[in-house]
DRENLO-150486 format. One record per residue (C-alpha): residue in one letter; x, y, z. Coordinates in steps of 0.001 Angstrom, whole numbers, plus 500000, padded with zeros to 6 digits. Layout:
// DRENLO-150486
+---+--------+--------+--------+
: r :      x :      y :      z :
+---+--------+--------+--------+
: a :      X :      Y :      Z :
...
+---+--------+--------+--------+
//
This chain:
// DRENLO-150486
+---+--------+--------+--------+
: r :      x :      y :      z :
+---+--------+--------+--------+
: x : 298904 : 849639 : 760251 :
: x : 297948 : 851464 : 763418 :
: x : 294420 : 851618 : 764836 :
: x : 294071 : 855277 : 763758 :
: x : 295053 : 854441 : 760211 :
: x : 292496 : 851633 : 760037 :
: x : 289700 : 853779 : 761444 :
: x : 290646 : 856853 : 759336 :
: x : 290733 : 854716 : 756175 :
: x : 287004 : 854081 : 756463 :
: x : 284913 : 856530 : 754426 :
: x : 282040 : 857166 : 756822 :
: x : 281007 : 860448 : 755303 :
: x : 278133 : 858841 : 753455 :
: x : 276531 : 857573 : 756639 :
: x : 277332 : 860539 : 758857 :
: x : 273938 : 862131 : 758143 :
: x : 272146 : 858885 : 758884 :
: x : 273936 : 858576 : 762160 :
: x : 273243 : 862215 : 763179 :
: x : 269516 : 861664 : 762411 :
: x : 269425 : 859222 : 765324 :
: x : 269983 : 862092 : 767816 :
: x : 268072 : 865175 : 768721 :
: x : 269167 : 868510 : 767142 :
: x : 267089 : 871019 : 769136 :
: x : 265621 : 871266 : 772551 :
: x : 266919 : 870444 : 775948 :
: x : 269535 : 867990 : 776769 :
: x : 273279 : 867559 : 776514 :
: x : 274933 : 867672 : 773129 :
: x : 275537 : 864103 : 772073 :
: x : 278910 : 862536 : 771463 :
: x : 279793 : 862322 : 767818 :
: x : 277843 : 859437 : 766300 :
: x : 280687 : 858608 : 764001 :
: x : 283047 : 858332 : 766989 :
: x : 280542 : 856050 : 768642 :
: x : 280437 : 853838 : 765578 :
: x : 284242 : 853794 : 765339 :
: x : 284424 : 852764 : 769033 :
: x : 281973 : 849876 : 768297 :
: x : 284052 : 848762 : 765316 :
: x : 287145 : 848977 : 767494 :
: x : 285407 : 846750 : 770060 :
: x : 285083 : 843994 : 767520 :
: x : 288528 : 844472 : 765985 :
: x : 290298 : 844294 : 769325 :
: x : 287894 : 841640 : 770687 :
: x : 286939 : 843711 : 773676 :
: x : 284356 : 841609 : 775570 :
: x : 282047 : 844294 : 777000 :
: x : 280981 : 847887 : 776851 :
: x : 282523 : 848434 : 780252 :
: x : 285861 : 847303 : 779110 :
: x : 285573 : 849391 : 775962 :
: x : 284776 : 852502 : 777997 :
: x : 287722 : 851704 : 780339 :
: x : 290051 : 851243 : 777341 :
: x : 288990 : 854633 : 775875 :
: x : 289412 : 856315 : 779276 :
: x : 292870 : 854906 : 779926 :
: x : 294290 : 855019 : 776400 :
: x : 293951 : 858505 : 775058 :
: x : 295587 : 857522 : 771761 :
: x : 292834 : 854986 : 771056 :
: x : 290215 : 857501 : 772198 :
: x : 291520 : 860133 : 769733 :
: x : 291647 : 857448 : 766949 :
: x : 287893 : 856966 : 767433 :
: x : 287339 : 860704 : 767423 :
: x : 286814 : 861455 : 771128 :
: x : 288640 : 864661 : 772017 :
: x : 288372 : 865543 : 775698 :
: x : 286006 : 863216 : 777437 :
: x : 285134 : 859722 : 776606 :
: x : 281666 : 858160 : 776995 :
: x : 280462 : 855827 : 779614 :
: x : 279549 : 852159 : 778937 :
: x : 275795 : 852863 : 779125 :
: x : 275930 : 855236 : 776189 :
: x : 277398 : 852519 : 773984 :
: x : 274386 : 850301 : 774810 :
: x : 272001 : 853232 : 774031 :
: x : 273862 : 853771 : 770737 :
: x : 273410 : 850154 : 769721 :
: x : 269706 : 850331 : 770584 :
: x : 269285 : 853609 : 768652 :
: x : 271005 : 852191 : 765599 :
: x : 269003 : 848946 : 765699 :
: x : 269294 : 845979 : 763418 :
: x : 268312 : 847837 : 760275 :
: x : 270799 : 850592 : 761058 :
: x : 273676 : 848108 : 761491 :
: x : 272652 : 846406 : 758300 :
: x : 272879 : 849722 : 756418 :
: x : 276198 : 850699 : 757974 :
: x : 277790 : 847235 : 757247 :
: x : 276499 : 847221 : 753651 :
: x : 278238 : 850556 : 753139 :
: x : 281406 : 849248 : 754692 :
: x : 281214 : 846002 : 752630 :
: x : 280874 : 847981 : 749392 :
: x : 284023 : 849909 : 750337 :
: x : 285925 : 846710 : 751077 :
: x : 284763 : 845178 : 747743 :
: x : 285811 : 848323 : 745845 :
: x : 289281 : 848320 : 747490 :
: x : 289692 : 844612 : 746799 :
: x : 290061 : 843622 : 750508 :
: x : 287277 : 841105 : 750179 :
: x : 286209 : 839132 : 747106 :
: x : 282446 : 838967 : 747754 :
: x : 282188 : 835237 : 747166 :
: x : 279451 : 833292 : 749036 :
: x : 280617 : 830698 : 751434 :
: x : 278004 : 828338 : 752992 :
: x : 278650 : 826344 : 756106 :
: x : 276395 : 823593 : 757125 :
: x : 276090 : 823242 : 760853 :
: x : 273616 : 820454 : 760991 :
: x : 273915 : 818255 : 764006 :
: x : 274346 : 814645 : 763116 :
: x : 273879 : 811950 : 765661 :
: x : 276804 : 809568 : 765520 :
: x : 276839 : 806067 : 766869 :
: x : 279801 : 804228 : 768051 :
: x : 279978 : 801375 : 770490 :
: x : 283703 : 801123 : 770855 :
: x : 285304 : 799659 : 773901 :
: x : 287621 : 801604 : 776078 :
: x : 290646 : 800038 : 774437 :
: x : 289315 : 801342 : 771049 :
: x : 289955 : 797989 : 769405 :
: x : 286620 : 796224 : 769547 :
: x : 283013 : 797163 : 769169 :
: x : 280654 : 798470 : 766441 :
: x : 281550 : 801418 : 764298 :
: x : 282404 : 802373 : 760714 :
: x : 285550 : 800425 : 759931 :
: x : 287012 : 803266 : 757850 :
: x : 286233 : 806005 : 760497 :
: x : 289084 : 807388 : 762471 :
: x : 287413 : 807121 : 765848 :
: x : 289470 : 807579 : 768946 :
: x : 288996 : 808202 : 772661 :
: x : 291133 : 810834 : 774248 :
: x : 292827 : 809593 : 777341 :
: x : 293205 : 811865 : 780302 :
: x : 296887 : 812566 : 780988 :
: x : 297840 : 812962 : 784585 :
: x : 300983 : 814991 : 785072 :
: x : 302539 : 814857 : 788407 :
: x : 304567 : 817707 : 789641 :
: x : 307561 : 816959 : 791694 :
+---+--------+--------+--------+
//
């Protein structure tokens, strides 16, 4: 699947009004970039593992095909506007958008919706093994080892 197909497969019509409500409609100021395009660019940032807004803006500027897939026609936005978009959307806005996307993924069967819990509790381990890893105090059934530094010489 191409990037355009993935982004076009998202049904963002139901949140289009919500995204437009974040921007001004009358008065002075420049007409905003399409909010749905801004959201698609943010999703693309995570899908392609782009590390920063600067790199995302540069990617969109250099690759017109990717920019069109997001919905940008002539000009692409600067990195600062992506930051403003994230601040405008806020935590509750992101939660609303992702709940809509999650419902779509559940409906299509892409995800199952099962709960997976991971415990990341730090546990202090004790081991008084010697450097040869043969003597000392530790759990006798534990597979404890010390990594040895390998020195490769280049000839």
